[in-house]
C-alpha positions in Angstrom: 20.6 185.9 37.0 19.5 183.1 36.0 16.7 182.8 34.6 13.7 180.0 35.7 11.7 178.5 33.5 7.9 178.1 35.4 8.1 174.3 33.7 10.9 173.3 35.5 9.3 174.4 38.6 6.6 173.2 38.2 8.0 169.5 37.7 10.7 169.5 40.2 8.4 170.9 42.6 6.1 167.4 41.9 8.8 165.1 41.7 10.3 166.1 45.0 7.2 165.9 46.6 6.9 162.3 45.3 10.0 161.5 46.7 9.4 162.9 50.0 5.6 160.6 49.7 8.0 157.7 48.8 10.3 158.9 51.5 7.5 159.1 54.2 6.2 155.2 52.8 9.5 154.0 53.0 9.5 155.0 57.2 6.0 152.9 57.5 7.8 150.3 55.4 10.2 149.9 57.9 8.7 150.0 61.3 6.3 147.6 59.9 8.5 145.1 59.2 11.3 145.9 62.3 8.1 145.5 64.9 7.1 142.5 63.3 10.0 140.3 64.6 10.0 141.9 67.7 6.9 140.8 68.3 4.4 138.2 67.0 4.2 138.5 63.1 0.4 138.1 64.0 0.0 140.5 66.9 1.4 143.2 63.8 -1.4 142.4 61.4 -4.0 142.8 63.8 -2.2 146.5 64.8 -1.8 147.1 60.8 -5.7 146.7 59.8 -6.5 148.9 63.3 -4.3 151.4 62.2 -5.3 151.7 58.8 -8.8 151.9 59.8 -8.3 154.3 62.7 -6.0 156.7 60.9 -8.5 156.2 57.3 -11.4 156.8 59.2 -10.5 160.3 61.1 -8.6 161.6 58.0 -11.6 161.4 55.8 -14.0 162.5 57.9 -11.7 165.3 58.3 -11.1 164.9 53.9 -14.9 165.4 53.0 -15.5 168.6 55.5 -12.2 170.4 54.8 -13.6 173.1 53.5 -16.4 173.2 55.7 -14.2 173.0 58.6 -11.7 176.4 57.8 -13.9 177.8 56.7 -16.3 178.1 60.0 -13.2 178.3 61.8 -12.1 181.8 60.3 -15.6 182.8 60.6 -15.3 183.6 56.7 -18.6 184.3 54.6 -19.7 184.2 51.1 -18.3 187.0 48.6 -20.4 189.7 47.1 -21.3 190.5 44.0 -21.7 194.4 45.0 -18.6 194.4 47.7 -16.1 192.5 46.1 -16.0 192.8 42.6 -12.5 192.8 41.9 -12.5 189.5 43.8 -14.9 187.3 41.8 -13.4 189.1 38.9 -9.9 188.0 39.1 -11.4 184.2 40.3 -13.4 184.1 37.2 -10.4 185.4 34.9 -7.6 182.7 36.4 -10.7 180.4 35.9 -10.8 181.3 32.4 -7.3 180.4 32.1 -6.6 177.2 34.3 -9.9 176.0 32.5 -11.4 175.2 36.1 -14.6 175.8 37.1 -15.0 178.8 39.3 -14.4 178.5 43.2 -17.0 179.2 45.7 -15.2 182.2 46.8 -15.9 183.6 50.4 -14.6 186.4 52.7 -12.6 186.5 55.9 -12.4 189.4 58.0 -8.8 190.4 58.9 -6.0 193.7 58.2 -4.0 190.9 56.7 -2.8 189.8 53.8 -3.9 186.2 53.0 -5.6 183.7 51.2 -6.5 179.6 51.0 -7.8 177.1 49.0 -10.2 174.0 50.1 -11.6 171.1 48.7 -11.5 167.5 47.6 -11.6 169.2 44.0 -12.1 171.3 41.1 -15.8 171.1 41.3 -15.8 171.6 45.3 -13.7 173.3 45.8 -14.0 176.9 47.8 -11.2 180.1 48.0 -11.6 182.7 50.4 -9.7 185.4 50.7 -9.0 188.6 53.8 -10.4 191.6 53.9 -6.9 192.8 53.9 -5.8 191.9 50.9 -9.0 192.9 49.0 -8.2 196.9 50.4 -4.0 196.5 50.4 -3.3 194.6 46.5 -3.7 195.9 43.4 -5.4 193.7 40.7 -2.4 192.0 39.2 -1.6 191.3 42.8 -4.9 190.0 43.7 -4.5 188.1 40.2 -1.2 186.4 41.1 -3.0 185.4 44.9 -5.7 183.7 43.1 -3.8 182.3 40.9 -1.6 180.3 43.5 -4.8 178.8 45.8 -6.2 178.1 42.3 -3.2 176.1 41.8 -3.7 174.3 44.4 -6.8 173.0 43.6 -5.3 172.5 40.1 -2.5 170.6 41.4 -5.1 168.5 44.0 -2.5 169.4 46.8 -5.4 168.9 49.2 -6.2 164.9 47.9 -1.7 165.1 48.3 -2.0 165.8 52.0 -4.5 164.1 53.0 -2.7 161.3 51.2 0.1 162.1 53.6 -1.4 162.7 57.0 -3.0 159.3 56.0 0.1 157.8 56.1 1.9 160.0 59.1 -1.1 158.3 61.1 -0.5 155.2 60.9 2.7 155.4 61.3 1.5 157.4 64.4 -0.9 155.1 66.1 1.4 152.1 64.6 4.3 153.3 66.8 2.1 153.9 69.8 0.1 150.6 69.8 4.0 149.5 70.1 4.7 151.3 73.1 1.9 150.8 75.1 2.0 146.5 74.3 5.4 146.5 76.2 3.9 147.7 78.9 0.6 145.5 79.1 1.6 142.3 77.2 4.8 140.4 77.5 5.7 139.1 73.7 6.3 135.5 73.1 9.4 135.3 71.7 12.0 134.7 74.3 13.0 138.0 74.9 16.4 137.3 77.1 17.6 136.0 73.8 20.0 138.9 72.9 18.9 139.2 69.1 15.4 139.3 70.2 16.2 141.7 73.1 18.5 144.6 70.5 15.0 144.4 67.8 12.9 144.8 70.5 15.2 148.1 71.7 15.7 148.6 67.7 11.9 148.8 67.5 11.5 151.5 70.2 13.4 153.7 69.3 11.7 153.7 65.8 8.9 154.2 67.0 9.8 157.0 68.9 11.9 158.6 66.1 9.5 157.6 63.2 6.8 159.9 63.9 9.0 163.0 64.6 10.2 162.0 61.2 7.4 161.5 59.3 5.7 164.8 60.4 9.4 166.9 59.6 8.3 165.0 56.3 5.0 166.1 56.0 6.3 169.8 56.5 8.9 169.4 53.5 6.3 168.0 51.6 3.8 171.1 52.6 6.5 173.8 51.0 6.7 172.0 47.8 3.5 172.5 47.3 3.9 176.1 47.4 6.5 176.4 45.7 5.1 174.2 43.1 1.7 176.9 43.3 3.6 179.4 43.2 4.9 178.1 39.9 1.7 177.4 38.0 0.9 180.6 39.1 2.6 182.4 37.2 1.1 179.9 34.5 -1.9 180.7 34.9 -1.0 184.6 34.6 1.7 184.9 33.0 2.8 187.8 34.7 4.9 186.5 37.8 5.2 190.0 39.7 2.0 190.5 40.2 2.8 187.3 43.0 6.2 189.0 44.0 4.8 192.0 44.3 1.9 190.7 46.7 4.3 188.2 48.6 6.9 191.3 49.3 3.7 193.7 50.5 2.4 190.7 52.9 6.4 190.0 53.9 6.4 194.2 55.2 3.4 194.2 57.0 2.4 195.2 59.9 -0.4 193.1 62.1 -1.5 193.6 65.6 -0.9 190.1 68.3 -5.2 190.8 68.3 -5.6 189.7 64.6 -2.9 186.9 64.5 -6.0 184.9 67.1 -8.4 184.8 64.0 -6.1 181.8 62.4 -7.0 178.9 64.2 -3.3 177.1 64.2 -5.1 174.1 62.3 -5.9 176.1 59.4 -2.7 178.0 59.1 -0.7 175.6 56.5 -3.8 175.9 54.4 -2.6 180.2 53.6 -0.7 181.3 51.1 1.9 182.8 53.9 2.5 181.1 57.7 -0.5 183.6 59.2 1.3 183.8 62.4 4.3 186.1 61.0 7.0 183.9 62.4 10.3 185.8 61.4 12.6 182.0 60.5 12.3 179.9 58.6 13.2 176.3 60.0 12.5 171.9 59.2 9.6 172.6 61.4 7.4 175.3 59.3 5.2 174.8 56.7 5.8 177.4 54.4 9.6 178.2 52.9 11.2 180.8 53.1 9.2 184.2 51.8 12.0 186.1 50.3 13.5 182.7 48.4 9.6 182.5 46.9 10.2 186.4 45.7 13.4 185.5 44.3 12.4 182.3 42.2 9.9 184.0 41.1 11.6 187.2 40.1 14.0 185.4 37.6 10.5 183.6 36.3 
């Protein structure tokens, strides 16, 4: 069995994340260029300004309030020094290992093993775990989970995914405005011209495909960041078996349908594993295959 270095895994996942991000920016540039050829360039400039303003405003409001929104949506409460001592101790240990300040700690009511981190930077970060995680995980497993979540904080994954959301928002808004403009206005170009008609058709095709493709790329980035957090978590604990064992318990646990309703779909991508326990991982998944994650950890 080929051994893996967590340093190599961290580096490879960072590179792949940035490659995917640049690919998404490339999608925006291509659709912008084609649409600017298909319509009046000055009109397209207005579209771009509007898309930037709308996308930035919406995303940055969410960015600066992400932790509050996430905590409120799952009805989390602050961790108690009396009842959640093991959780607090694990966070303190990982804070020492990572050199990060101890995040604000929260607990949400749920029988399944899960956790998430949020916050725009290490000074404004939170980590939330389920009651199921505190009840079912031993010390090493819980530390592995906390290390994974604090790795998201250390790697500035929230900031990275926020930038991805801004680009996706711009692509979606540019596409929507362009498609609507075809219904409500006519181009200054002579659309009877063969080349002009072809550009319009290409522009329409791109406006439909680009938002779908950019979302798929964003999901791929999300999966890469999970692999990256696993590897960085191993760097903090130097004990990959802890996180691997926690993921194995997550894989085999049976959670009621009622408990799954405690997890809003908008917050689901933040968790260490898919809270809806989908049986199959695909290009539409926010999380990588759990067996693959365990396999990588066992080889580190």
